[in-house]
Biotite code that builds the C-alpha atoms (Angstrom):
import biotite.structure as struc

atoms = struc.array([
    struc.Atom([-0.036, -9.579, 19.860], chain_id="A", res_id=1, res_name="UNK", atom_name="CA", element="C"),
    struc.Atom([0.135, -9.664, 16.043], chain_id="A", res_id=2, res_name="UNK", atom_name="CA", element="C"),
    struc.Atom([3.186, -9.334, 13.804], chain_id="A", res_id=3, res_name="UNK", atom_name="CA", element="C"),
    struc.Atom([2.002, -6.958, 11.183], chain_id="A", res_id=4, res_name="UNK", atom_name="CA", element="C"),
    struc.Atom([3.501, -6.065, 7.721], chain_id="A", res_id=5, res_name="UNK", atom_name="CA", element="C"),
    struc.Atom([2.803, -2.647, 6.142], chain_id="A", res_id=6, res_name="UNK", atom_name="CA", element="C"),
    struc.Atom([3.604, -1.614, 2.751], chain_id="A", res_id=7, res_name="UNK", atom_name="CA", element="C"),
    struc.Atom([3.932, 2.135, 2.412], chain_id="A", res_id=8, res_name="UNK", atom_name="CA", element="C"),
    struc.Atom([4.922, 5.028, 0.219], chain_id="A", res_id=9, res_name="UNK", atom_name="CA", element="C"),
    struc.Atom([5.482, 5.142, -3.659], chain_id="A", res_id=10, res_name="UNK", atom_name="CA", element="C"),
    struc.Atom([7.863, 3.069, -5.815], chain_id="A", res_id=11, res_name="UNK", atom_name="CA", element="C"),
    struc.Atom([10.134, 4.445, -8.587], chain_id="A", res_id=12, res_name="UNK", atom_name="CA", element="C"),
    struc.Atom([10.651, 2.989, -12.006], chain_id="A", res_id=13, res_name="UNK", atom_name="CA", element="C"),
    struc.Atom([13.638, 4.456, -13.722], chain_id="A", res_id=14, res_name="UNK", atom_name="CA", element="C"),
    struc.Atom([13.745, 5.474, -17.427], chain_id="A", res_id=15, res_name="UNK", atom_name="CA", element="C"),
    struc.Atom([17.538, 6.357, -17.282], chain_id="A", res_id=16, res_name="UNK", atom_name="CA", element="C"),
    struc.Atom([19.971, 7.008, -14.385], chain_id="A", res_id=17, res_name="UNK", atom_name="CA", element="C"),
    struc.Atom([18.283, 10.162, -13.303], chain_id="A", res_id=18, res_name="UNK", atom_name="CA", element="C"),
    struc.Atom([14.676, 10.154, -14.577], chain_id="A", res_id=19, res_name="UNK", atom_name="CA", element="C"),
    struc.Atom([11.894, 7.897, -13.162], chain_id="A", res_id=20, res_name="UNK", atom_name="CA", element="C"),
    struc.Atom([8.173, 7.390, -12.886], chain_id="A", res_id=21, res_name="UNK", atom_name="CA", element="C"),
    struc.Atom([6.559, 7.681, -9.585], chain_id="A", res_id=22, res_name="UNK", atom_name="CA", element="C"),
    struc.Atom([3.589, 9.282, -7.687], chain_id="A", res_id=23, res_name="UNK", atom_name="CA", element="C"),
    struc.Atom([2.978, 11.622, -4.859], chain_id="A", res_id=24, res_name="UNK", atom_name="CA", element="C"),
    struc.Atom([2.265, 9.099, -2.154], chain_id="A", res_id=25, res_name="UNK", atom_name="CA", element="C"),
    struc.Atom([3.803, 10.514, 1.100], chain_id="A", res_id=26, res_name="UNK", atom_name="CA", element="C"),
    struc.Atom([3.727, 7.481, 3.347], chain_id="A", res_id=27, res_name="UNK", atom_name="CA", element="C"),
    struc.Atom([1.819, 9.482, 6.024], chain_id="A", res_id=28, res_name="UNK", atom_name="CA", element="C"),
    struc.Atom([-1.063, 6.887, 6.248], chain_id="A", res_id=29, res_name="UNK", atom_name="CA", element="C"),
    struc.Atom([1.424, 4.030, 6.607], chain_id="A", res_id=30, res_name="UNK", atom_name="CA", element="C"),
    struc.Atom([3.177, 5.874, 9.367], chain_id="A", res_id=31, res_name="UNK", atom_name="CA", element="C"),
    struc.Atom([-0.219, 6.600, 11.143], chain_id="A", res_id=32, res_name="UNK", atom_name="CA", element="C"),
    struc.Atom([-1.288, 2.840, 10.792], chain_id="A", res_id=33, res_name="UNK", atom_name="CA", element="C"),
    struc.Atom([2.273, 1.771, 12.131], chain_id="A", res_id=34, res_name="UNK", atom_name="CA", element="C"),
    struc.Atom([1.828, 4.170, 15.073], chain_id="A", res_id=35, res_name="UNK", atom_name="CA", element="C"),
    struc.Atom([-1.651, 2.900, 15.873], chain_id="A", res_id=36, res_name="UNK", atom_name="CA", element="C"),
    struc.Atom([-0.546, -0.657, 15.606], chain_id="A", res_id=37, res_name="UNK", atom_name="CA", element="C"),
    struc.Atom([2.456, -0.117, 17.864], chain_id="A", res_id=38, res_name="UNK", atom_name="CA", element="C"),
    struc.Atom([0.685, 1.684, 20.554], chain_id="A", res_id=39, res_name="UNK", atom_name="CA", element="C"),
    struc.Atom([-1.855, -1.367, 20.678], chain_id="A", res_id=40, res_name="UNK", atom_name="CA", element="C"),
    struc.Atom([1.093, -3.459, 21.499], chain_id="A", res_id=41, res_name="UNK", atom_name="CA", element="C"),
    struc.Atom([1.741, -5.130, 18.158], chain_id="A", res_id=42, res_name="UNK", atom_name="CA", element="C"),
    struc.Atom([4.829, -5.794, 16.333], chain_id="A", res_id=43, res_name="UNK", atom_name="CA", element="C"),
    struc.Atom([5.346, -3.777, 12.894], chain_id="A", res_id=44, res_name="UNK", atom_name="CA", element="C"),
    struc.Atom([7.429, -4.199, 9.931], chain_id="A", res_id=45, res_name="UNK", atom_name="CA", element="C"),
    struc.Atom([7.343, -1.572, 7.232], chain_id="A", res_id=46, res_name="UNK", atom_name="CA", element="C"),
    struc.Atom([8.450, -2.019, 3.533], chain_id="A", res_id=47, res_name="UNK", atom_name="CA", element="C"),
    struc.Atom([8.551, 1.385, 2.213], chain_id="A", res_id=48, res_name="UNK", atom_name="CA", element="C"),
    struc.Atom([9.481, 3.221, -0.898], chain_id="A", res_id=49, res_name="UNK", atom_name="CA", element="C"),
    struc.Atom([11.285, 6.509, -0.845], chain_id="A", res_id=50, res_name="UNK", atom_name="CA", element="C"),
    struc.Atom([9.507, 8.935, 1.473], chain_id="A", res_id=51, res_name="UNK", atom_name="CA", element="C"),
    struc.Atom([10.470, 12.128, 3.439], chain_id="A", res_id=52, res_name="UNK", atom_name="CA", element="C"),
    struc.Atom([8.357, 11.550, 6.473], chain_id="A", res_id=53, res_name="UNK", atom_name="CA", element="C"),
    struc.Atom([9.718, 9.585, 9.434], chain_id="A", res_id=54, res_name="UNK", atom_name="CA", element="C"),
    struc.Atom([8.318, 6.269, 10.548], chain_id="A", res_id=55, res_name="UNK", atom_name="CA", element="C"),
    struc.Atom([7.942, 5.216, 14.277], chain_id="A", res_id=56, res_name="UNK", atom_name="CA", element="C"),
    struc.Atom([11.384, 4.256, 15.646], chain_id="A", res_id=57, res_name="UNK", atom_name="CA", element="C"),
    struc.Atom([9.840, 1.091, 17.130], chain_id="A", res_id=58, res_name="UNK", atom_name="CA", element="C"),
    struc.Atom([8.976, -0.232, 13.731], chain_id="A", res_id=59, res_name="UNK", atom_name="CA", element="C"),
    struc.Atom([11.508, -2.227, 11.573], chain_id="A", res_id=60, res_name="UNK", atom_name="CA", element="C"),
    struc.Atom([11.664, -0.377, 8.303], chain_id="A", res_id=61, res_name="UNK", atom_name="CA", element="C"),
    struc.Atom([12.900, -2.037, 5.109], chain_id="A", res_id=62, res_name="UNK", atom_name="CA", element="C"),
    struc.Atom([13.521, 0.598, 2.231], chain_id="A", res_id=63, res_name="UNK", atom_name="CA", element="C"),
    struc.Atom([12.970, -0.360, -1.343], chain_id="A", res_id=64, res_name="UNK", atom_name="CA", element="C"),
    struc.Atom([12.996, 1.534, -4.584], chain_id="A", res_id=65, res_name="UNK", atom_name="CA", element="C"),
    struc.Atom([11.005, -0.213, -7.307], chain_id="A", res_id=66, res_name="UNK", atom_name="CA", element="C"),
    struc.Atom([7.811, -2.272, -7.280], chain_id="A", res_id=67, res_name="UNK", atom_name="CA", element="C"),
    struc.Atom([9.748, -5.505, -7.874], chain_id="A", res_id=68, res_name="UNK", atom_name="CA", element="C"),
    struc.Atom([11.871, -4.879, -4.912], chain_id="A", res_id=69, res_name="UNK", atom_name="CA", element="C"),
    struc.Atom([8.768, -4.000, -2.649], chain_id="A", res_id=70, res_name="UNK", atom_name="CA", element="C"),
    struc.Atom([7.272, -7.198, -3.894], chain_id="A", res_id=71, res_name="UNK", atom_name="CA", element="C"),
    struc.Atom([10.124, -9.340, -3.149], chain_id="A", res_id=72, res_name="UNK", atom_name="CA", element="C"),
    struc.Atom([10.626, -8.032, 0.461], chain_id="A", res_id=73, res_name="UNK", atom_name="CA", element="C"),
    struc.Atom([6.779, -8.343, 1.080], chain_id="A", res_id=74, res_name="UNK", atom_name="CA", element="C"),
    struc.Atom([6.950, -12.074, -0.111], chain_id="A", res_id=75, res_name="UNK", atom_name="CA", element="C"),
    struc.Atom([9.976, -12.691, 2.148], chain_id="A", res_id=76, res_name="UNK", atom_name="CA", element="C"),
    struc.Atom([8.505, -11.133, 5.302], chain_id="A", res_id=77, res_name="UNK", atom_name="CA", element="C"),
    struc.Atom([4.700, -12.014, 4.881], chain_id="A", res_id=78, res_name="UNK", atom_name="CA", element="C"),
    struc.Atom([5.138, -15.659, 5.762], chain_id="A", res_id=79, res_name="UNK", atom_name="CA", element="C"),
    struc.Atom([6.487, -14.540, 9.204], chain_id="A", res_id=80, res_name="UNK", atom_name="CA", element="C"),
    struc.Atom([3.574, -12.196, 9.783], chain_id="A", res_id=81, res_name="UNK", atom_name="CA", element="C"),
    struc.Atom([0.055, -12.611, 11.006], chain_id="A", res_id=82, res_name="UNK", atom_name="CA", element="C"),
    struc.Atom([-1.432, -10.030, 8.371], chain_id="A", res_id=83, res_name="UNK", atom_name="CA", element="C"),
    struc.Atom([-0.437, -7.273, 5.884], chain_id="A", res_id=84, res_name="UNK", atom_name="CA", element="C"),
    struc.Atom([-1.867, -3.810, 5.336], chain_id="A", res_id=85, res_name="UNK", atom_name="CA", element="C"),
    struc.Atom([-1.089, -2.736, 1.799], chain_id="A", res_id=86, res_name="UNK", atom_name="CA", element="C"),
    struc.Atom([-1.122, 1.034, 1.857], chain_id="A", res_id=87, res_name="UNK", atom_name="CA", element="C"),
    struc.Atom([1.728, 1.525, -0.390], chain_id="A", res_id=88, res_name="UNK", atom_name="CA", element="C"),
    struc.Atom([1.068, 3.105, -3.979], chain_id="A", res_id=89, res_name="UNK", atom_name="CA", element="C"),
    struc.Atom([3.565, 1.048, -6.134], chain_id="A", res_id=90, res_name="UNK", atom_name="CA", element="C"),
    struc.Atom([3.964, 1.962, -9.713], chain_id="A", res_id=91, res_name="UNK", atom_name="CA", element="C"),
    struc.Atom([1.713, -0.096, -11.980], chain_id="A", res_id=92, res_name="UNK", atom_name="CA", element="C"),
    struc.Atom([3.964, 0.045, -15.022], chain_id="A", res_id=93, res_name="UNK", atom_name="CA", element="C"),
    struc.Atom([7.754, -0.065, -15.632], chain_id="A", res_id=94, res_name="UNK", atom_name="CA", element="C"),
    struc.Atom([9.570, 0.863, -18.836], chain_id="A", res_id=95, res_name="UNK", atom_name="CA", element="C"),
    struc.Atom([10.296, -2.084, -21.151], chain_id="A", res_id=96, res_name="UNK", atom_name="CA", element="C"),
    struc.Atom([13.812, -0.765, -21.410], chain_id="A", res_id=97, res_name="UNK", atom_name="CA", element="C"),
    struc.Atom([15.959, 1.468, -18.973], chain_id="A", res_id=98, res_name="UNK", atom_name="CA", element="C"),
    struc.Atom([18.677, 3.532, -20.831], chain_id="A", res_id=99, res_name="UNK", atom_name="CA", element="C"),
    struc.Atom([22.086, 3.191, -19.068], chain_id="A", res_id=100, res_name="UNK", atom_name="CA", element="C"),
    struc.Atom([22.864, 6.713, -20.154], chain_id="A", res_id=101, res_name="UNK", atom_name="CA", element="C"),
    struc.Atom([21.043, 9.871, -19.497], chain_id="A", res_id=102, res_name="UNK", atom_name="CA", element="C"),
    struc.Atom([18.671, 10.552, -22.385], chain_id="A", res_id=103, res_name="UNK", atom_name="CA", element="C"),
    struc.Atom([19.423, 13.826, -24.288], chain_id="A", res_id=104, res_name="UNK", atom_name="CA", element="C"),
    struc.Atom([17.211, 16.044, -26.123], chain_id="A", res_id=105, res_name="UNK", atom_name="CA", element="C"),
    struc.Atom([17.251, 15.338, -29.980], chain_id="A", res_id=106, res_name="UNK", atom_name="CA", element="C"),
    struc.Atom([14.358, 17.602, -31.122], chain_id="A", res_id=107, res_name="UNK", atom_name="CA", element="C"),
    struc.Atom([12.186, 14.579, -31.835], chain_id="A", res_id=108, res_name="UNK", atom_name="CA", element="C"),
    struc.Atom([9.559, 12.716, -29.897], chain_id="A", res_id=109, res_name="UNK", atom_name="CA", element="C"),
    struc.Atom([10.630, 10.346, -27.205], chain_id="A", res_id=110, res_name="UNK", atom_name="CA", element="C"),
    struc.Atom([8.564, 7.080, -27.487], chain_id="A", res_id=111, res_name="UNK", atom_name="CA", element="C"),
    struc.Atom([8.607, 4.780, -24.388], chain_id="A", res_id=112, res_name="UNK", atom_name="CA", element="C"),
    struc.Atom([7.090, 1.475, -24.147], chain_id="A", res_id=113, res_name="UNK", atom_name="CA", element="C"),
    struc.Atom([5.717, -0.100, -20.692], chain_id="A", res_id=114, res_name="UNK", atom_name="CA", element="C"),
    struc.Atom([4.804, -3.231, -19.226], chain_id="A", res_id=115, res_name="UNK", atom_name="CA", element="C"),
    struc.Atom([2.699, -3.810, -16.046], chain_id="A", res_id=116, res_name="UNK", atom_name="CA", element="C"),
    struc.Atom([4.380, -4.499, -12.748], chain_id="A", res_id=117, res_name="UNK", atom_name="CA", element="C"),
    struc.Atom([3.330, -7.408, -10.485], chain_id="A", res_id=118, res_name="UNK", atom_name="CA", element="C"),
    struc.Atom([0.247, -6.549, -8.219], chain_id="A", res_id=119, res_name="UNK", atom_name="CA", element="C"),
    struc.Atom([1.806, -6.843, -4.667], chain_id="A", res_id=120, res_name="UNK", atom_name="CA", element="C"),
    struc.Atom([-1.425, -7.204, -2.514], chain_id="A", res_id=121, res_name="UNK", atom_name="CA", element="C"),
    struc.Atom([-2.924, -9.688, -5.178], chain_id="A", res_id=122, res_name="UNK", atom_name="CA", element="C"),
    struc.Atom([0.208, -11.808, -4.856], chain_id="A", res_id=123, res_name="UNK", atom_name="CA", element="C"),
    struc.Atom([0.007, -11.895, -0.993], chain_id="A", res_id=124, res_name="UNK", atom_name="CA", element="C"),
    struc.Atom([-3.770, -12.330, -0.827], chain_id="A", res_id=125, res_name="UNK", atom_name="CA", element="C"),
    struc.Atom([-3.821, -15.222, -3.171], chain_id="A", res_id=126, res_name="UNK", atom_name="CA", element="C"),
    struc.Atom([-0.992, -16.936, -1.353], chain_id="A", res_id=127, res_name="UNK", atom_name="CA", element="C"),
    struc.Atom([-2.010, -16.230, 2.183], chain_id="A", res_id=128, res_name="UNK", atom_name="CA", element="C"),
    struc.Atom([-2.473, -19.143, 4.754], chain_id="A", res_id=129, res_name="UNK", atom_name="CA", element="C"),
    struc.Atom([-5.898, -19.594, 6.356], chain_id="A", res_id=130, res_name="UNK", atom_name="CA", element="C"),
    struc.Atom([-4.676, -17.945, 9.561], chain_id="A", res_id=131, res_name="UNK", atom_name="CA", element="C"),
    struc.Atom([-3.541, -14.860, 7.905], chain_id="A", res_id=132, res_name="UNK", atom_name="CA", element="C"),
    struc.Atom([-5.362, -11.679, 6.794], chain_id="A", res_id=133, res_name="UNK", atom_name="CA", element="C"),
    struc.Atom([-4.988, -9.137, 4.150], chain_id="A", res_id=134, res_name="UNK", atom_name="CA", element="C"),
    struc.Atom([-6.217, -5.486, 3.998], chain_id="A", res_id=135, res_name="UNK", atom_name="CA", element="C"),
    struc.Atom([-5.726, -3.601, 0.767], chain_id="A", res_id=136, res_name="UNK", atom_name="CA", element="C"),
    struc.Atom([-5.962, 0.117, -0.083], chain_id="A", res_id=137, res_name="UNK", atom_name="CA", element="C"),
    struc.Atom([-7.602, 1.287, -3.345], chain_id="A", res_id=138, res_name="UNK", atom_name="CA", element="C"),
    struc.Atom([-7.642, 4.706, -4.999], chain_id="A", res_id=139, res_name="UNK", atom_name="CA", element="C"),
    struc.Atom([-10.315, 4.934, -7.500], chain_id="A", res_id=140, res_name="UNK", atom_name="CA", element="C"),
    struc.Atom([-11.769, 7.714, -9.663], chain_id="A", res_id=141, res_name="UNK", atom_name="CA", element="C"),
    struc.Atom([-14.502, 6.126, -11.756], chain_id="A", res_id=142, res_name="UNK", atom_name="CA", element="C"),
    struc.Atom([-17.319, 3.932, -10.329], chain_id="A", res_id=143, res_name="UNK", atom_name="CA", element="C"),
    struc.Atom([-15.189, 3.784, -7.104], chain_id="A", res_id=144, res_name="UNK", atom_name="CA", element="C"),
    struc.Atom([-17.085, 1.460, -4.855], chain_id="A", res_id=145, res_name="UNK", atom_name="CA", element="C"),
    struc.Atom([-17.820, -0.981, -7.667], chain_id="A", res_id=146, res_name="UNK", atom_name="CA", element="C"),
    struc.Atom([-14.121, -1.112, -8.728], chain_id="A", res_id=147, res_name="UNK", atom_name="CA", element="C"),
    struc.Atom([-13.128, -1.388, -5.118], chain_id="A", res_id=148, res_name="UNK", atom_name="CA", element="C"),
    struc.Atom([-15.399, -4.345, -4.418], chain_id="A", res_id=149, res_name="UNK", atom_name="CA", element="C"),
    struc.Atom([-14.105, -6.184, -7.399], chain_id="A", res_id=150, res_name="UNK", atom_name="CA", element="C"),
    struc.Atom([-10.537, -5.596, -6.469], chain_id="A", res_id=151, res_name="UNK", atom_name="CA", element="C"),
    struc.Atom([-10.978, -6.653, -2.775], chain_id="A", res_id=152, res_name="UNK", atom_name="CA", element="C"),
    struc.Atom([-12.661, -10.042, -4.128], chain_id="A", res_id=153, res_name="UNK", atom_name="CA", element="C"),
    struc.Atom([-10.148, -10.645, -7.027], chain_id="A", res_id=154, res_name="UNK", atom_name="CA", element="C"),
    struc.Atom([-7.097, -10.171, -4.762], chain_id="A", res_id=155, res_name="UNK", atom_name="CA", element="C"),
    struc.Atom([-8.536, -12.194, -1.886], chain_id="A", res_id=156, res_name="UNK", atom_name="CA", element="C"),
    struc.Atom([-8.404, -9.316, 0.580], chain_id="A", res_id=157, res_name="UNK", atom_name="CA", element="C"),
    struc.Atom([-10.395, -9.583, 3.875], chain_id="A", res_id=158, res_name="UNK", atom_name="CA", element="C"),
    struc.Atom([-10.849, -5.764, 3.935], chain_id="A", res_id=159, res_name="UNK", atom_name="CA", element="C"),
    struc.Atom([-10.256, -2.865, 1.659], chain_id="A", res_id=160, res_name="UNK", atom_name="CA", element="C"),
    struc.Atom([-9.927, 0.801, 2.282], chain_id="A", res_id=161, res_name="UNK", atom_name="CA", element="C"),
    struc.Atom([-11.377, 2.922, -0.616], chain_id="A", res_id=162, res_name="UNK", atom_name="CA", element="C"),
    struc.Atom([-10.216, 6.475, -1.070], chain_id="A", res_id=163, res_name="UNK", atom_name="CA", element="C"),
    struc.Atom([-9.924, 9.052, -4.019], chain_id="A", res_id=164, res_name="UNK", atom_name="CA", element="C"),
    struc.Atom([-7.104, 11.057, -5.728], chain_id="A", res_id=165, res_name="UNK", atom_name="CA", element="C"),
    struc.Atom([-7.265, 13.889, -3.248], chain_id="A", res_id=166, res_name="UNK", atom_name="CA", element="C"),
    struc.Atom([-5.796, 11.792, -0.484], chain_id="A", res_id=167, res_name="UNK", atom_name="CA", element="C"),
    struc.Atom([-2.279, 11.656, -2.405], chain_id="A", res_id=168, res_name="UNK", atom_name="CA", element="C"),
    struc.Atom([0.189, 13.787, -0.363], chain_id="A", res_id=169, res_name="UNK", atom_name="CA", element="C"),
    struc.Atom([-2.509, 15.285, 1.689], chain_id="A", res_id=170, res_name="UNK", atom_name="CA", element="C"),
    struc.Atom([-2.661, 15.521, 5.551], chain_id="A", res_id=171, res_name="UNK", atom_name="CA", element="C"),
    struc.Atom([-6.293, 14.742, 5.492], chain_id="A", res_id=172, res_name="UNK", atom_name="CA", element="C"),
    struc.Atom([-8.353, 12.039, 3.692], chain_id="A", res_id=173, res_name="UNK", atom_name="CA", element="C"),
    struc.Atom([-11.849, 10.522, 3.367], chain_id="A", res_id=174, res_name="UNK", atom_name="CA", element="C"),
    struc.Atom([-12.241, 6.691, 3.116], chain_id="A", res_id=175, res_name="UNK", atom_name="CA", element="C"),
    struc.Atom([-14.775, 4.018, 3.036], chain_id="A", res_id=176, res_name="UNK", atom_name="CA", element="C"),
    struc.Atom([-13.880, 0.621, 4.632], chain_id="A", res_id=177, res_name="UNK", atom_name="CA", element="C"),
    struc.Atom([-15.240, -2.550, 2.914], chain_id="A", res_id=178, res_name="UNK", atom_name="CA", element="C"),
    struc.Atom([-15.267, -6.068, 3.912], chain_id="A", res_id=179, res_name="UNK", atom_name="CA", element="C"),
    struc.Atom([-15.986, -9.153, 1.736], chain_id="A", res_id=180, res_name="UNK", atom_name="CA", element="C"),
    struc.Atom([-18.014, -9.783, -0.060], chain_id="A", res_id=181, res_name="UNK", atom_name="CA", element="C"),
    struc.Atom([-19.659, -6.268, -0.401], chain_id="A", res_id=182, res_name="UNK", atom_name="CA", element="C"),
    struc.Atom([-20.172, -4.796, 2.930], chain_id="A", res_id=183, res_name="UNK", atom_name="CA", element="C"),
    struc.Atom([-19.446, -1.097, 3.984], chain_id="A", res_id=184, res_name="UNK", atom_name="CA", element="C"),
    struc.Atom([-18.021, -1.296, 7.461], chain_id="A", res_id=185, res_name="UNK", atom_name="CA", element="C"),
    struc.Atom([-17.373, 2.508, 7.979], chain_id="A", res_id=186, res_name="UNK", atom_name="CA", element="C"),
    struc.Atom([-16.997, 5.855, 6.206], chain_id="A", res_id=187, res_name="UNK", atom_name="CA", element="C"),
    struc.Atom([-14.382, 8.101, 7.890], chain_id="A", res_id=188, res_name="UNK", atom_name="CA", element="C"),
    struc.Atom([-12.925, 11.458, 7.305], chain_id="A", res_id=189, res_name="UNK", atom_name="CA", element="C"),
    struc.Atom([-10.245, 13.483, 9.197], chain_id="A", res_id=190, res_name="UNK", atom_name="CA", element="C"),
    struc.Atom([-6.389, 13.782, 9.256], chain_id="A", res_id=191, res_name="UNK", atom_name="CA", element="C"),
    struc.Atom([-4.425, 10.883, 8.308], chain_id="A", res_id=192, res_name="UNK", atom_name="CA", element="C"),
    struc.Atom([-3.191, 10.468, 12.073], chain_id="A", res_id=193, res_name="UNK", atom_name="CA", element="C"),
    struc.Atom([-6.783, 10.217, 13.198], chain_id="A", res_id=194, res_name="UNK", atom_name="CA", element="C"),
    struc.Atom([-7.834, 7.991, 10.410], chain_id="A", res_id=195, res_name="UNK", atom_name="CA", element="C"),
    struc.Atom([-4.861, 5.667, 10.795], chain_id="A", res_id=196, res_name="UNK", atom_name="CA", element="C"),
    struc.Atom([-6.001, 5.155, 14.417], chain_id="A", res_id=197, res_name="UNK", atom_name="CA", element="C"),
    struc.Atom([-9.662, 4.555, 13.560], chain_id="A", res_id=198, res_name="UNK", atom_name="CA", element="C"),
    struc.Atom([-8.883, 2.171, 10.623], chain_id="A", res_id=199, res_name="UNK", atom_name="CA", element="C"),
    struc.Atom([-6.444, 0.222, 12.631], chain_id="A", res_id=200, res_name="UNK", atom_name="CA", element="C"),
    struc.Atom([-8.952, -0.183, 15.353], chain_id="A", res_id=201, res_name="UNK", atom_name="CA", element="C"),
    struc.Atom([-11.520, -1.577, 13.077], chain_id="A", res_id=202, res_name="UNK", atom_name="CA", element="C"),
    struc.Atom([-8.705, -3.900, 11.565], chain_id="A", res_id=203, res_name="UNK", atom_name="CA", element="C"),
    struc.Atom([-7.875, -5.031, 15.114], chain_id="A", res_id=204, res_name="UNK", atom_name="CA", element="C"),
    struc.Atom([-11.567, -5.664, 16.228], chain_id="A", res_id=205, res_name="UNK", atom_name="CA", element="C"),
    struc.Atom([-12.587, -7.321, 12.967], chain_id="A", res_id=206, res_name="UNK", atom_name="CA", element="C"),
    struc.Atom([-9.305, -9.479, 11.900], chain_id="A", res_id=207, res_name="UNK", atom_name="CA", element="C"),
    struc.Atom([-6.852, -9.481, 14.875], chain_id="A", res_id=208, res_name="UNK", atom_name="CA", element="C"),
    struc.Atom([-8.849, -9.859, 17.933], chain_id="A", res_id=209, res_name="UNK", atom_name="CA", element="C"),
    struc.Atom([-12.343, -10.851, 16.715], chain_id="A", res_id=210, res_name="UNK", atom_name="CA", element="C"),
    struc.Atom([-14.956, -11.660, 19.377], chain_id="A", res_id=211, res_name="UNK", atom_name="CA", element="C"),
    struc.Atom([-16.321, -15.234, 19.119], chain_id="A", res_id=212, res_name="UNK", atom_name="CA", element="C"),
])
């Protein structure tokens, strides 16, 4: 059976000791995929940002806070895994400077500068061994399929799951599963629990236990 790494949930990028940038990712899809993989007999490692949901007890969960921390743990664990499912929603930007003290109101505009954070799935995809596989997730609003296909190939993903902003912090979702270079494998909709099972079944059949 496979040893599978899953990145899940949001990350946080602090502006000062009490304020941060993040998003509404709930970790539900990561939990659903982990549950499906465990029930199929695989080993699961989860690198997760802060979430309120509970992951399966059988999974090994590594909690992180920032995008850099998630990347560091993913890079540490990925060489020991057969593949990775990148369902996390890490922050794409971080403040150039983090105030050591709580920022107080001054009556003036507060101007912040940001820099991009590293792309976790691209880093793993471009460094994977020939015997490893990478599945990415993409949330797009404009020209979604075109942008998703570009991301899949640029990040060296074997498959990519495309969804929209309505999926964030929602119990249900609608997704399109793509395979390189530009093939639609399936279009699915339903609860994240059901989708997690169906998506993993496709991953397992296509990448983990492919038929000759």
